C-alpha positions, 0 to 999 in steps of 0.5 A: 295802887296810886293814881298817876292822874296829874303827875308829870313825867320826863322820858329820855330816849322817847323817840323809839322803842322802850322809851316811846312805849313808856311815854305812851303808857304813862300818858294813857294813865293820866300823866302829863308827859314830855319826851326827849331824844336826839332826833326831832323827827322821831320825837314828832312821830311819837307825839303824832301817833299818841292818842294822849298829849305828849310834848317833846324837846330834842336834846343830847343827854350826854351834853350837860348844858343840853340837859340843863336846858331840857329840865328848865324847859320841862319845869316851864311846861310841866311845873316840875318833874315827878317821874324821870325815866332814863331810857336813852341808850345806844350800842355799836356793831364792833363790840369786842375789845380787839375791834372797839374804837376808843371813840365808840367807848367814849360815846357809849359811856357818855350817853348810857352812863353819863347821860343818866347821871346828867338827868338824875342830877337835874331832877333831884333838886325839885324832887327833894323840894317835894320829898317825893319822886320816882326815877326809873333807869332802863339798864340791861342784864348786861349791867349785872352779867357781863356777857359777850353779846353786849360788848365791852363798852355797852356792858361797862356803861350799863354796870355804871348805870346800875351802880349809879341807880343803886347808890343814889337810891340809897342816898335819896330814900330818906327824901322820899325819892325812889330809884329803880333799875330795870334790867331787861334781857333781849327786847325788840327795839332799834338797838337790835339793828346794831347787832354784828349778826342780823336778828331774824323776824322770828327771833324778834317776835319771841323776845320781850316787846317794848310794851312789856317794859312799859308795863313793868315801869308802870307797875313800879311807878304806880306803887304807893310811896312807901314801896321801893323797888331797887332792882327788877330783872325781866327776860324773855321766857326762853332766854337763859339767866345763868 
């Protein structure tokens, strides 16, 4: 596996959960890492708790102007972005078609799907210049199997994110740019707090942890440039995949 020493990475949704753990892991493995998210206080907590240097800028990935400013800042601070991790994502409590507020539908699509598009669109030109780059999109098993648990808006947003990743991955492979969709099952992250039924501490302990996803992302990112992993499914041992 190749070293990540000297590589640069930008991680969205970096203020908590999977994004924060991936950021710490990349920093531990030699990357210069920047994180972004909507809440500056959470980003600051991640920076303060990391043994390695991580920098941050608050932004809303669903806002195209915000994302353009984010990547301009990242280029000034990092030089260029070698690795992009799209980990920003939300869900809501009222998930069924009967209960879903149209405003929540718009919000989930804007952050989960359009947010990933906005960031990929900004990252690609500088990756094309180098004929190299890795983009990891944290999707969900809800993006390949539309179960009732995720809800109609979340499932749709994750299917869109998956299609975006696979299509751009095919388009950009000849430019040396590798895209991966990681489809986790249940993970112990703050998104569980939005479940319609509270999740017990025992259940949270049994499911995937953010560090499990960070290990998977590190594996994908560390592979030599000749190796591309379009899709990776990762679920708790006890979770069914049928």
